[in-house]
TORTOR-394554 format. One record per residue: residue number from 1; residue in three letters; x, y, z of N, C-alpha, C in turn. Coordinates in steps of 0.05 Angstrom, whole numbers, padded with zeros to 5 digits. Example, Ala and Ser with C-alpha at 12.3 -4.5 7.8 and 13.67 -1.06 7.14 Angstrom:
<nodes>
<node 1 'ALA' <00264 -00114 00156> <00246 -00090 00156> <00264 -00066 00156>>
<node 2 'SER' <00257 -00045 00142> <00273 -00021 00143> <00258 00001 00157>>
</nodes>
This chain:
<nodes>
<node 1 'UNK' <01573 01886 02520> <01595 01904 02514> <01615 01910 02532>>
<node 2 'UNK' <01604 01915 02558> <01618 01924 02582> <01635 01901 02586>>
<node 3 'UNK' <01626 01876 02585> <01643 01854 02593> <01664 01852 02573>>
<node 4 'UNK' <01660 01857 02549> <01683 01855 02526> <01706 01873 02532>>
<node 5 'UNK' <01698 01898 02542> <01717 01921 02546> <01731 01912 02569>>
<node 6 'UNK' <01720 01899 02592> <01732 01888 02615> <01753 01868 02611>>
<node 7 'UNK' <01745 01847 02595> <01763 01828 02587> <01786 01838 02571>>
<node 8 'UNK' <01782 01857 02553> <01804 01866 02537> <01824 01883 02556>>
<node 9 'UNK' <01814 01897 02575> <01831 01914 02593> <01846 01895 02615>>
<node 10 'UNK' <01837 01872 02621> <01850 01853 02635> <01871 01838 02620>>
<node 11 'UNK' <01867 01830 02596> <01888 01819 02578> <01910 01840 02573>>
<node 12 'UNK' <01904 01867 02567> <01924 01883 02562> <01942 01884 02590>>
<node 13 'UNK' <01929 01887 02612> <01941 01892 02637> <01957 01869 02642>>
<node 14 'UNK' <01951 01845 02637> <01968 01819 02640> <01992 01824 02622>>
<node 15 'UNK' <01986 01828 02597> <02011 01833 02579> <02030 01852 02588>>
<node 16 'UNK' <02024 01875 02596> <02041 01892 02607> <02056 01883 02632>>
<node 17 'UNK' <02042 01871 02650> <02052 01863 02674> <02076 01841 02668>>
<node 18 'UNK' <02068 01821 02646> <02085 01804 02635> <02113 01815 02627>>
<node 19 'UNK' <02110 01837 02604> <02132 01850 02594> <02150 01864 02614>>
<node 20 'UNK' <02136 01877 02636> <02149 01891 02658> <02167 01873 02675>>
<node 21 'UNK' <02153 01849 02681> <02167 01826 02697> <02190 01816 02683>>
<node 22 'UNK' <02187 01813 02656> <02208 01802 02641> <02230 01815 02637>>
<node 23 'UNK' <02224 01841 02632> <02249 01862 02630> <02262 01869 02651>>
<node 24 'UNK' <02248 01876 02676> <02260 01887 02697> <02264 01868 02719>>
<node 25 'UNK' <02257 01844 02720> <02254 01824 02741> <02283 01820 02755>>
<node 26 'UNK' <02305 01825 02742> <02331 01817 02754> <02349 01816 02731>>
<node 27 'UNK' <02374 01814 02743> <02401 01811 02724> <02397 01784 02713>>
<node 28 'UNK' <02401 01788 02686> <02405 01764 02670> <02436 01762 02663>>
<node 29 'UNK' <02449 01737 02658> <02473 01733 02654> <02477 01741 02625>>
<node 30 'UNK' <02491 01759 02616> <02494 01761 02590> <02517 01743 02581>>
<node 31 'UNK' <02510 01735 02552> <02530 01719 02540> <02555 01733 02534>>
<node 32 'UNK' <02578 01723 02543> <02601 01737 02536> <02604 01740 02505>>
<node 33 'UNK' <02618 01764 02499> <02622 01772 02469> <02649 01755 02463>>
<node 34 'UNK' <02647 01745 02440> <02669 01729 02430> <02692 01750 02420>>
<node 35 'UNK' <02714 01745 02429> <02735 01760 02423> <02756 01743 02409>>
<node 36 'UNK' <02765 01754 02389> <02788 01736 02371> <02815 01738 02387>>
<node 37 'UNK' <02823 01719 02400> <02846 01718 02410> <02866 01702 02397>>
<node 38 'UNK' <02897 01709 02396> <02912 01693 02383> <02919 01665 02397>>
<node 39 'UNK' <02921 01644 02382> <02922 01617 02390> <02946 01619 02409>>
<node 40 'UNK' <02972 01629 02403> <02995 01629 02419> <02994 01657 02433>>
<node 41 'UNK' <02999 01648 02459> <02998 01674 02480> <03020 01693 02474>>
<node 42 'UNK' <03044 01682 02466> <03067 01697 02462> <03064 01715 02441>>
<node 43 'UNK' <03044 01713 02423> <03042 01734 02402> <03025 01758 02409>>
<node 44 'UNK' <03015 01757 02435> <03001 01779 02447> <03018 01803 02450>>
<node 45 'UNK' <03043 01796 02459> <03061 01820 02464> <03072 01826 02437>>
<node 46 'UNK' <03075 01858 02437> <03079 01872 02410> <03113 01865 02404>>
<node 47 'UNK' <03120 01858 02382> <03143 01849 02373> <03158 01874 02365>>
<node 48 'UNK' <03181 01882 02378> <03196 01907 02370> <03204 01907 02341>>
<node 49 'UNK' <03203 01932 02329> <03210 01932 02297> <03243 01932 02297>>
<node 50 'UNK' <03249 01919 02275> <03282 01920 02271> <03282 01942 02250>>
<node 51 'UNK' <03295 01965 02258> <03295 01989 02238> <03327 01997 02237>>
<node 52 'UNK' <03335 01999 02210> <03365 02008 02209> <03361 02033 02187>>
<node 53 'UNK' <03383 02046 02183> <03380 02068 02166> <03405 02071 02146>>
<node 54 'UNK' <03405 02088 02129> <03426 02092 02108> <03427 02121 02104>>
<node 55 'UNK' <03454 02133 02106> <03457 02163 02099> <03464 02165 02072>>
<node 56 'UNK' <03443 02179 02054> <03447 02185 02027> <03474 02202 02021>>
<node 57 'UNK' <03482 02223 02040> <03502 02239 02033> <03531 02223 02034>>
<node 58 'UNK' <03531 02203 02058> <03553 02188 02058> <03557 02168 02032>>
<node 59 'UNK' <03532 02159 02026> <03533 02141 02002> <03543 02157 01977>>
<node 60 'UNK' <03537 02179 01975> <03545 02196 01950> <03577 02201 01953>>
<node 61 'UNK' <03586 02207 01980> <03613 02213 01983> <03632 02192 01980>>
<node 62 'UNK' <03623 02166 01988> <03642 02143 01989> <03635 02126 01965>>
<node 63 'UNK' <03614 02129 01952> <03613 02113 01925> <03626 02121 01907>>
<node 64 'UNK' <03647 02101 01896> <03668 02102 01873> <03647 02110 01848>>
<node 65 'UNK' <03630 02096 01842> <03613 02103 01817> <03600 02130 01814>>
<node 66 'UNK' <03590 02138 01842> <03575 02165 01843> <03598 02186 01840>>
<node 67 'UNK' <03619 02183 01849> <03642 02199 01849> <03652 02204 01819>>
<node 68 'UNK' <03656 02182 01808> <03664 02180 01778> <03646 02192 01757>>
<node 69 'UNK' <03622 02188 01762> <03600 02201 01742> <03595 02231 01755>>
<node 70 'UNK' <03600 02240 01778> <03599 02266 01791> <03621 02283 01773>>
<node 71 'UNK' <03647 02273 01775> <03670 02285 01759> <03665 02284 01732>>
<node 72 'UNK' <03654 02264 01717> <03651 02264 01690> <03631 02284 01682>>
<node 73 'UNK' <03608 02287 01693> <03588 02309 01687> <03599 02335 01693>>
<node 74 'UNK' <03611 02340 01716> <03625 02365 01721> <03643 02374 01696>>
<node 75 'UNK' <03661 02355 01686> <03678 02364 01666> <03665 02368 01641>>
<node 76 'UNK' <03641 02353 01632> <03628 02356 01610> <03615 02386 01613>>
<node 77 'UNK' <03606 02392 01637> <03590 02417 01641> <03613 02440 01635>>
<node 78 'UNK' <03637 02434 01650> <03653 02457 01648> <03666 02461 01617>>
<node 79 'UNK' <03666 02441 01603> <03673 02440 01577> <03654 02454 01556>>
<node 80 'UNK' <03627 02449 01562> <03605 02460 01548> <03602 02488 01556>>
<node 81 'UNK' <03609 02493 01584> <03606 02523 01587> <03627 02538 01578>>
<node 82 'UNK' <03651 02529 01572> <03677 02541 01563> <03668 02544 01533>>
<node 83 'UNK' <03659 02526 01518> <03652 02526 01490> <03633 02547 01482>>
<node 84 'UNK' <03611 02546 01499> <03588 02570 01498> <03596 02596 01505>>
<node 85 'UNK' <03615 02600 01521> <03625 02627 01527> <03643 02637 01510>>
<node 86 'UNK' <03655 02620 01496> <03676 02631 01472> <03658 02633 01447>>
<node 87 'UNK' <03637 02620 01445> <03617 02627 01420> <03602 02657 01427>>
<node 88 'UNK' <03596 02658 01451> <03581 02684 01459> <03599 02706 01457>>
<node 89 'UNK' <03623 02703 01465> <03647 02725 01463> <03648 02732 01433>>
<node 90 'UNK' <03651 02712 01414> <03655 02717 01386> <03628 02730 01374>>
<node 91 'UNK' <03605 02721 01384> <03579 02735 01377> <03581 02765 01383>>
<node 92 'UNK' <03591 02771 01410> <03585 02797 01419> <03606 02813 01404>>
<node 93 'UNK' <03632 02802 01399> <03652 02819 01382> <03638 02826 01354>>
<node 94 'UNK' <03627 02807 01341> <03616 02811 01315> <03595 02832 01317>>
<node 95 'UNK' <03578 02830 01336> <03556 02848 01344> <03565 02877 01343>>
<node 96 'UNK' <03586 02877 01358> <03602 02909 01362> <03612 02917 01340>>
<node 97 'UNK' <03626 02900 01322> <03634 02909 01297> <03612 02918 01276>>
<node 98 'UNK' <03590 02902 01281> <03568 02911 01262> <03557 02937 01273>>
<node 99 'UNK' <03553 02942 01298> <03545 02966 01308> <03560 02990 01300>>
<node 100 'UNK' <03588 02989 01301> <03605 03009 01294> <03601 03015 01263>>
<node 101 'UNK' <03599 02996 01249> <03593 03000 01219> <03568 03013 01214>>
<node 102 'UNK' <03548 03003 01230> <03520 03017 01225> <03518 03048 01231>>
<node 103 'UNK' <03531 03053 01257> <03532 03079 01269> <03551 03099 01255>>
<node 104 'UNK' <03570 03088 01237> <03587 03102 01221> <03576 03107 01194>>
<node 105 'UNK' <03557 03092 01189> <03546 03094 01158> <03563 03081 01138>>
<node 106 'UNK' <03580 03063 01145> <03598 03050 01124> <03587 03025 01114>>
<node 107 'UNK' <03558 03019 01120> <03548 02996 01104> <03520 03006 01094>>
<node 108 'UNK' <03511 02991 01073> <03487 02998 01061> <03463 02986 01080>>
<node 109 'UNK' <03439 02993 01073> <03414 02983 01085> <03413 02953 01080>>
<node 110 'UNK' <03417 02944 01057> <03418 02915 01049> <03437 02900 01062>>
<node 111 'UNK' <03462 02912 01065> <03482 02898 01082> <03474 02893 01111>>
<node 112 'UNK' <03464 02918 01120> <03457 02921 01148> <03434 02897 01156>>
<node 113 'UNK' <03415 02891 01134> <03396 02871 01137> <03406 02843 01137>>
<node 114 'UNK' <03429 02841 01122> <03441 02814 01122> <03457 02808 01146>>
<node 115 'UNK' <03471 02828 01158> <03489 02824 01184> <03468 02821 01207>>
<node 116 'UNK' <03443 02834 01206> <03423 02827 01229> <03413 02800 01228>>
<node 117 'UNK' <03407 02789 01201> <03396 02760 01196> <03419 02742 01209>>
<node 118 'UNK' <03443 02743 01201> <03466 02726 01207> <03470 02729 01236>>
<node 119 'UNK' <03467 02753 01247> <03474 02753 01279> <03451 02739 01293>>
<node 120 'UNK' <03425 02742 01284> <03402 02730 01296> <03403 02701 01293>>
<node 121 'UNK' <03413 02688 01273> <03417 02660 01270> <03437 02649 01288>>
<node 122 'UNK' <03464 02668 01288> <03482 02654 01306> <03472 02655 01333>>
<node 123 'UNK' <03457 02676 01342> <03445 02678 01372> <03428 02656 01379>>
<node 124 'UNK' <03410 02651 01359> <03391 02624 01362> <03410 02599 01366>>
<node 125 'UNK' <03427 02597 01348> <03443 02569 01349> <03456 02569 01378>>
<node 126 'UNK' <03469 02587 01382> <03484 02593 01414> <03459 02581 01434>>
<node 127 'UNK' <03439 02597 01434> <03417 02589 01456> <03407 02560 01450>>
<node 128 'UNK' <03402 02552 01427> <03394 02521 01422> <03416 02502 01433>>
<node 129 'UNK' <03441 02509 01424> <03467 02492 01435> <03465 02490 01465>>
<node 130 'UNK' <03458 02514 01478> <03461 02513 01505> <03439 02495 01519>>
<node 131 'UNK' <03412 02500 01507> <03392 02481 01517> <03393 02454 01514>>
<node 132 'UNK' <03407 02445 01489> <03412 02417 01484> <03430 02408 01502>>
<node 133 'UNK' <03451 02421 01507> <03474 02412 01525> <03461 02406 01553>>
<node 134 'UNK' <03446 02431 01563> <03433 02426 01588> <03415 02401 01592>>
<node 135 'UNK' <03402 02396 01568> <03382 02374 01572> <03395 02347 01568>>
<node 136 'UNK' <03422 02349 01555> <03435 02323 01555> <03450 02316 01582>>
<node 137 'UNK' <03459 02336 01593> <03468 02333 01621> <03448 02324 01641>>
<node 138 'UNK' <03428 02335 01637> <03403 02327 01657> <03397 02301 01655>>
<node 139 'UNK' <03394 02291 01630> <03385 02263 01622> <03405 02243 01630>>
<node 140 'UNK' <03429 02251 01628> <03453 02232 01637> <03452 02230 01670>>
<node 141 'UNK' <03449 02254 01680> <03449 02252 01710> <03425 02239 01723>>
<node 142 'UNK' <03401 02242 01709> <03376 02230 01717> <03377 02197 01712>>
<node 143 'UNK' <03388 02191 01689> <03394 02162 01685> <03412 02149 01704>>
<node 144 'UNK' <03436 02163 01713> <03452 02150 01732> <03442 02151 01759>>
<node 145 'UNK' <03425 02171 01766> <03416 02172 01791> <03394 02147 01795>>
<node 146 'UNK' <03378 02141 01774> <03359 02121 01773> <03373 02095 01781>>
<node 147 'UNK' <03393 02091 01764> <03409 02067 01764> <03421 02063 01796>>
<node 148 'UNK' <03431 02085 01804> <03445 02088 01834> <03424 02081 01854>>
<node 149 'UNK' <03399 02098 01854> <03378 02089 01872> <03369 02062 01870>>
<node 150 'UNK' <03368 02051 01847> <03360 02022 01839> <03378 02000 01856>>
<node 151 'UNK' <03405 02008 01852> <03428 01991 01866> <03422 01989 01898>>
<node 152 'UNK' <03417 02014 01905> <03413 02022 01936> <03392 02005 01946>>
<node 153 'UNK' <03370 02007 01929> <03344 01993 01940> <03349 01959 01935>>
<node 154 'UNK' <03365 01952 01918> <03370 01923 01912> <03384 01911 01936>>
<node 155 'UNK' <03404 01925 01945> <03424 01919 01966> <03407 01920 01992>>
<node 156 'UNK' <03391 01941 01997> <03378 01947 02019> <03355 01925 02026>>
<node 157 'UNK' <03344 01917 02001> <03323 01890 02001> <03337 01866 02009>>
<node 158 'UNK' <03361 01862 01996> <03378 01835 02005> <03384 01839 02035>>
<node 159 'UNK' <03395 01861 02045> <03400 01862 02072> <03379 01857 02089>>
<node 160 'UNK' <03354 01871 02082> <03332 01868 02100> <03324 01839 02102>>
<node 161 'UNK' <03322 01826 02078> <03316 01796 02077> <03335 01780 02097>>
<node 162 'UNK' <03362 01784 02091> <03379 01769 02105> <03382 01775 02135>>
<node 163 'UNK' <03376 01796 02145> <03377 01803 02174> <03353 01805 02186>>
<node 164 'UNK' <03329 01803 02171> <03302 01804 02186> <03297 01835 02191>>
<node 165 'UNK' <03305 01854 02180> <03299 01880 02184> <03267 01886 02175>>
<node 166 'UNK' <03256 01904 02191> <03231 01908 02185> <03232 01937 02163>>
<node 167 'UNK' <03247 01953 02170> <03252 01975 02153> <03281 01980 02150>>
<node 168 'UNK' <03287 01992 02123> <03313 02007 02119> <03305 02033 02111>>
<node 169 'UNK' <03312 02051 02128> <03302 02081 02124> <03326 02096 02110>>
<node 170 'UNK' <03322 02114 02093> <03342 02133 02081> <03339 02161 02092>>
<node 171 'UNK' <03363 02170 02098> <03362 02198 02112> <03384 02214 02102>>
<node 172 'UNK' <03384 02242 02103> <03405 02258 02096> <03397 02274 02070>>
<node 173 'UNK' <03409 02286 02052> <03402 02299 02031> <03391 02326 02042>>
<node 174 'UNK' <03380 02340 02022> <03373 02368 02026> <03347 02367 02048>>
<node 175 'UNK' <03327 02351 02044> <03306 02348 02065> <03301 02319 02071>>
<node 176 'UNK' <03306 02313 02099> <03309 02283 02107> <03280 02284 02126>>
<node 177 'UNK' <03265 02265 02125> <03241 02261 02141> <03250 02250 02170>>
<node 178 'UNK' <03275 02242 02173> <03288 02231 02195> <03305 02254 02213>>
<node 179 'UNK' <03293 02259 02235> <03307 02283 02248> <03332 02274 02262>>
<node 180 'UNK' <03331 02248 02272> <03353 02240 02288> <03353 02208 02286>>
<node 181 'UNK' <03382 02198 02290> <03381 02169 02286> <03403 02157 02306>>
<node 182 'UNK' <03401 02133 02311> <03423 02119 02326> <03443 02110 02308>>
<node 183 'UNK' <03467 02118 02311> <03489 02114 02296> <03495 02080 02294>>
<node 184 'UNK' <03487 02069 02319> <03489 02038 02319> <03474 02024 02301>>
<node 185 'UNK' <03448 02035 02287> <03436 02026 02270> <03437 02035 02243>>
<node 186 'UNK' <03463 02046 02236> <03470 02056 02209> <03484 02039 02191>>
<node 187 'UNK' <03475 02028 02174> <03488 02007 02155> <03500 02020 02128>>
<node 188 'UNK' <03500 02044 02128> <03513 02057 02106> <03536 02047 02094>>
<node 189 'UNK' <03557 02040 02111> <03584 02029 02102> <03578 02001 02088>>
<node 190 'UNK' <03559 01984 02098> <03554 01962 02085> <03544 01964 02057>>
<node 191 'UNK' <03523 01982 02055> <03515 01990 02025> <03537 02003 02010>>
<node 192 'UNK' <03556 02017 02022> <03578 02031 02007> <03594 02005 01994>>
<node 193 'UNK' <03604 01990 02012> <03622 01964 02007> <03610 01953 01980>>
<node 194 'UNK' <03582 01947 01983> <03566 01929 01962> <03567 01945 01934>>
<node 195 'UNK' <03562 01975 01936> <03561 01987 01914> <03591 01989 01902>>
<node 196 'UNK' <03612 01992 01919> <03641 01993 01906> <03649 01967 01896>>
<node 197 'UNK' <03638 01944 01905> <03644 01918 01897> <03633 01912 01870>>
<node 198 'UNK' <03607 01926 01865> <03594 01919 01842> <03609 01930 01817>>
<node 199 'UNK' <03606 01904 01799> <03624 01912 01773> <03604 01923 01756>>
</nodes>
């Protein structure tokens, strides 16, 4: 039994010695990690981006179509506003006449009720007409804006493809993500010319 324990101790000691020797005996040459490298050495340098920009305020100002629709919508708004003001003034005049008659006691309760119903309907009609006109103007404006932006994107895409631009940025308007820009990279006038030439 003692011999068996002695043999096992010797075997274990040999195994530990082998592992120690194998692990710490000296530096091994590590296999280099494979790194994906481009086949062409020229591709290793970062290629500068070609970025140009367009000013939306200048597009609005110089676009014939935009200015025409702006004038058209402004005229429609002014006409609608004038019509509503005239109707509101007529309503207020009729209301004052009714109040004068009601306060003087020259109309019966039955007539008073009819006046109030009539005035209520007229007031609702004016409010309804105002809302409808506002919605129509917004729809026309939104429809034109959608078409206008679509044209700008179409021409910007064409110019990007033709000239190899990486990005065509839009700036201006109320809030612009672009704080500063190089005027030499401004292609607004080219887009304006394309928009104005569009039939």
